[in-house]
N, C-alpha and C positions, 0 to 999 in steps of 0.2 A: 551468405545466408539464403536458406530455402525460400523460394517463392511462396507466397500464400495463395491458397485456393479455397474457393467457397466450399462448404461441406458437401453439397450435392457433386460438385466436380471432383472434390477429394476422394470421396469414397466410390464414386461410380467405376473409376478405373481398376478398383480392387477386384470387383467381380468380373469385369471384362479381362483384366490381366490373368485371371486364373485359367481361362481358356488358352491363352498363350503359353503360360507355364506348362500346362499339361502336355501341349504339343512338343515343346522344347525338351521336356524331361522324359517323354515316353520311350524314346529310343535308349537314352542313357540308363534308364531305370527298368528296362525289360528283365522280367524274372523267368526263371526256368519253366518252360512250359509244364503245366500238369499232365499226368499220364492219362487222365480222362477228363473231359469237360463238355459242357452241352451249352446250347444257345440260352438256356435258362441261366447258366452261371454269368454269361454276358449280360442278360437282361438285369440281373440282380446287381452285379457291378455298376451298370451304367445307371440303375435307379438310385443306388447309393450315391454315386456321383451327383446325379441331378439334385437329389435332396441336399448334398453338401452345398451346391451352387445356390439352390434356393434359401439355404440357411445363410450364405453370405449376403444375398440380396436382401433378406429380411434384417440383416445386421446393418445394411446400408440404410434402409428405412429408419431403423432404430437409431443409427448414427445421425441422421438428419433431425430427428425428433430431439435426440441428446444435444445437438448443436443448438436446437432453438431454447432447450431448457438453459443450457449453459449461457447462452446469451442472455437470458433473463436473469440468471444468476449475476452475470457480469454487470448488468444494468444495476441491479440491487447493491452490488458491491461498491460500485462507483457512487452511488447515491449515498450510501451509508458512509462512504470515506469522505466525501464533499461535506457532509453534515458534521463528521468527526472533526475535520480540519477547521471547519468554522467555529466549533465549540473550543477546540484547542486555542485557536486564535483569542476568542473571549476570555478563556481562562488565562492565557498568558497576559492579556490587556489588564485583566482584574488584579492579577499579582503585581504587575508594575504600578498600577493605580494604588494598591494597598501600601506599596514602599513609599510612594509620594506622599500619601496621606499621613503616614507614620512620620515622616520628616516634617511635615507642616504642623502636626499635632505637637511634635516635641518642641518646635520653634515657638509655638504660641504658649505652650506651657512655661518654657523658659522665661519668656517675656512677662508673662503674668507673675511668675514668682519673683522676679527682678523688681517689678513695680509694687508688689504686695507690701515689703517692708516699709518703704517710704509712704505708701498710702496709710498704712496701720499707724505710723508716727503722727502723720498729719491729722487723722480722725481723732487719735487720742488727744491731741492738743486742743481741738475743736470741742471735744465733749468736756474736757476740764474747764475751759473758758466759758462754755455755756452753762456750766453748773453753778458758777459764781455769780452772786447778785452784784450789780454795779454799785460802787461806794458813792457816797454824798460828796459833792464837790466842795462844800464848805467845810466839811469835818476833816477830810484827807484829801489835800490837793495833790500829794505825791501819787497815792492810789488811783486817783482820778486821771492824772497825767499818763500813767501806765496803761490804765483802761483805754484812754483815747488812742494811745499808740497801738495797743493790740487790736482795737477796732478797725483803725486805718490798715494794719497789716492784714487782717482778716478779709477786708474790703477788696484789697489788693489780690489775695490768695483765692478768693471766691471763683473768679473765672477760670484760673488754672485748675483749681480742684474740680470744678464742672466738667472741664475738658478731659482731665484724667479719668473722672468717673465714667465718661462717655466712651474713652479708650478702653477702660476696663470692661465695660459691658460689651463692646465690640470683640474683644478678645475671648470673653467667655462664650459669646454667640459663635464665634468661629470655632472654638474647641467643640462645642456642642455639634455645630454642623459637620465638622470632620469626623466626629465620632459616629454620627448617623450615617455618613458616606462610607465609612469603614465598615459598618455593619452590614449595609447593602452590598458592598462589593464582596465581603466574605460570604454572604449569601449566594451572591452569583457565581462565585468561585465554587462554593459547594455544589450549587445545582449543576454547573457545568461539568464538574468532576464525576459526579454521579451518572449524568447523560453519557459522558464519554466512556465510563466503564461498561454500561449497557451496550453502547455502540461496538466497543471492542469485542465483547462476547458474541454479538450478532455477526461482526466481520468474521471472526475466527470460525463461526459455524458455517457461514456460507462458502468461505474459503475451503473448508473441509469437505463440504458437499461437492463442490466442483472438483476436488482433487480425487474423491472416492469414484464419482461418476466417470471421470476421464479413465482412471486405472481399470475400473471394471470393463468399460467398453473397449479398451484397447487389448486387454487380455482375452476377452471373449472373441474379438475379431481375429486375433493372431491365432488362436487355437482352431477356429473354424477355416481359416486360410489355409494352415497346415493340414487339417484332415481333408479338406476339399482337394488339395493337391495330391495327397496319397492316393484317395479314391479314384481321381481321374486318370493318374498315371496307370492304376491297376486295370481299369476299364479300357484304356487306349491298348494296353498290352494284350488283353484278351482278344480285343477287335482285331488287332493285326494278326494274331496268331490264328483265328478262325479264318481270316481272308486268305492267308498264305496256304493253309491246309485245303481250303475249298479249291484253289487254284490248281493245286497239285494232285487233287484226288483223281485216281484212275476211273472211278465209277461215279454214278450220281450221288452227289453228297447227301448226307442224311438231314443235313439243316441247310436252309436257303442261305446262299452268301448275302453279304449286305449290298444293297443298291450301288451301282457304279456312281461315282461322283466325279467331277472335273478334278483332275490332279492339281493340288495347290502348290505353288512355288515355294521352294524352301525358305524359311524366314532367315533374313538377314541378321547376323549377330549385332547385337547392341554394342555400340561403344560407350554408352552412358554408363555410370556406375549403377548397380542394382538398388532399386529403391528400398527404403528401410521403411518398417512401420512407423507411423508417427507416434511420438511420445505423448501427445495430447490432440484433441480435436481442434482445429484453428477456427475460431468462431467468426472473426472479422480480419480483414487486411489491416496492416499497420496504417495509421493515418498519415497522411502526406501535408507537409507544409505547417503543421500544428506547432504552436509555441511550446516548448518543455514546460512541464509544471515542477514547482519546487517540491522534492520528495518529502520534505517536514517542515514543520514550523519551528523556527529555533533562531538562534543568534550566532553570527559568524565568531568562531573561534580562532581559526588559522586560514589564511588565504592561500591560493595557488602561488607558488613560487617563494612563499615566505620560509625563511630558514628557521627551523625549530630542532633544538638540541643538535646542532651541526648538520642536519639534513634539510635539503630543499624539498619544500611540499609539492607533490604532483597532484594534489587534489585539494578539495574544500572540506573543512571540519566544522560542523555546527555543533552547538549545545541545544538540546531540546528539553521539554518536560519530561517528567517520569512517565513511561508507558506511552510516549507519543507514537502516532502510527506514521508509517512511511509508505508512500504511494510511488507507483511507476511513473516516471515523468512523460513517457511516450508510450504508444503501442509497441510492444516488444516481445521477442521470444527469449525465455529464460535459458541462458547458456549453461549457467552454473548456479546451484543453490545448495548451500552447506557450510561447513566449518572449514576455513583455510588459514593454516598456520596460526600467526598472533593476530591475524585481522578478526578472529571469531567468525560469527555468522556472516556470511557473504552472499550477495546475489549480483551475478553479472548478466546484464540485459544487452541483447543485441537490438538496436532501435533502428537499424537500416543505416543505409549510405556509408557503411564502413565505420559505423560508430558504435562503440561499446561503451556501457555505463556501468561502473562499479559501484556498489553501495554496500557499506560494512559497519560493523558496531551495532548490529541488531541483536535482540534477545529471543525473538521468534520469527520464524519465516512461514509463509503461507504457500507460495507456489513451489513446483518441483521442475527440475532441469527438463527442457523441452516443451514446457508448457507455454501457451500464449498468454500475456497479460495486456489490459487495455490502459491507455492513459488515464490516471487518477484511481486505478485499481490498487487496493492495498496489497503490499507485498511483504510486510512484516510490521513488527512494532519494537520500541526500545525498551530497556530495562525499566523496572519500576522503582529503581534506586533514585532518590532525590538528591543525595550528596555524596559525592560530587555529580553534578548533572551529566546525564547521559550525553555521549558524544557519537555523532554520526559522520561517517567519512564519505565523501563523494568524489569520485574519480571519473573523468570522461576522456575516452581515447579516440581519436580519429586515425584510421590506417595505422594503429599501433602507436600513436605518438600522443602523449597527454596535452590536453588544451585546457584553458581556464574554464572551470565548471560556471563561474559566475556569467561570463560572456556567453556561454552556450545557453544557460537558463534564462538569461535576458535580465531586464531591470528589476524585477520582482524580487530577486535575491537578497 
């Protein structure tokens, strides 16, 4: 993995390297001398070259400013992602609480229905007995005996009836409380869902702004570098030509030769591979020693090493909420971003220390290959499909070998 360098250290060698490129390519790119030339031709060529070098230096300053702007964008992205994660966790908790409340409400309603029939029979008997006048003991001793027995039974049933009435009131109060809590949780879920939608739009806009700024800057710098190289080679060719003609001229030259300068030793050929223009401005170095973040809020579906449909899992599969955001677990360089076979949209992150992180199952991607992302920065989102739940696949490889993502992520998984 390429080592990170700060923006000022990264872009400064571009301008310095142009001079070296000019020297190395001057001999190889010598052109056929024109039949007629003047010192003015050299001045014009050197002026064009100097303008190109100044252009590269201006781009260097622009790159530093762009790096600061993208650092601010990264900060906003991470803050928005952290807020979005918190709201997703709240929405997840609200959904779970709603399921619990629904079960409790159903249990309370069933209990109330079971008691209702027995209570109705008892209340009907009480109302019937209460509507009759007690008979005279002297005229109807049989009725009086029945009345006495009924009174005794009613006196025995009164405490039980009072207890059942209290239990009934408690059940009704419980159902009312659960209904109120359900309405509150539904309101919380609705609020969290609305805020999540707004955050997702903000994150997508910030990610697009970063991608656009990076692409524009890289294209502009590459064009300026190529133009500067061409003009520098042209100017060096003219200078060498004028110098050689001045030395071989039999008479006084019509133009003054360039001042003598100490000969420079030939540059040693470099054994290092030619540097390639960066795909994106590296804003910050990867963090060291930081604990990886869980890429998404969700529930484990398949664990590392588990056999599913005859195949041993080399990663971790999570079920998430619809449109859940996915963040980078650590500062990383994006090695791959795009569709890959049956995995769908996939991101491969190089987090350093010979560790690659594979994230797939996404519905939208934010970064591009070659771009730097920071820990907690959103890299994509899941599908908005609610059923079945979206599935996020996470695979971690160290030196090419799969490792358990749960152990790598730590206890929060």
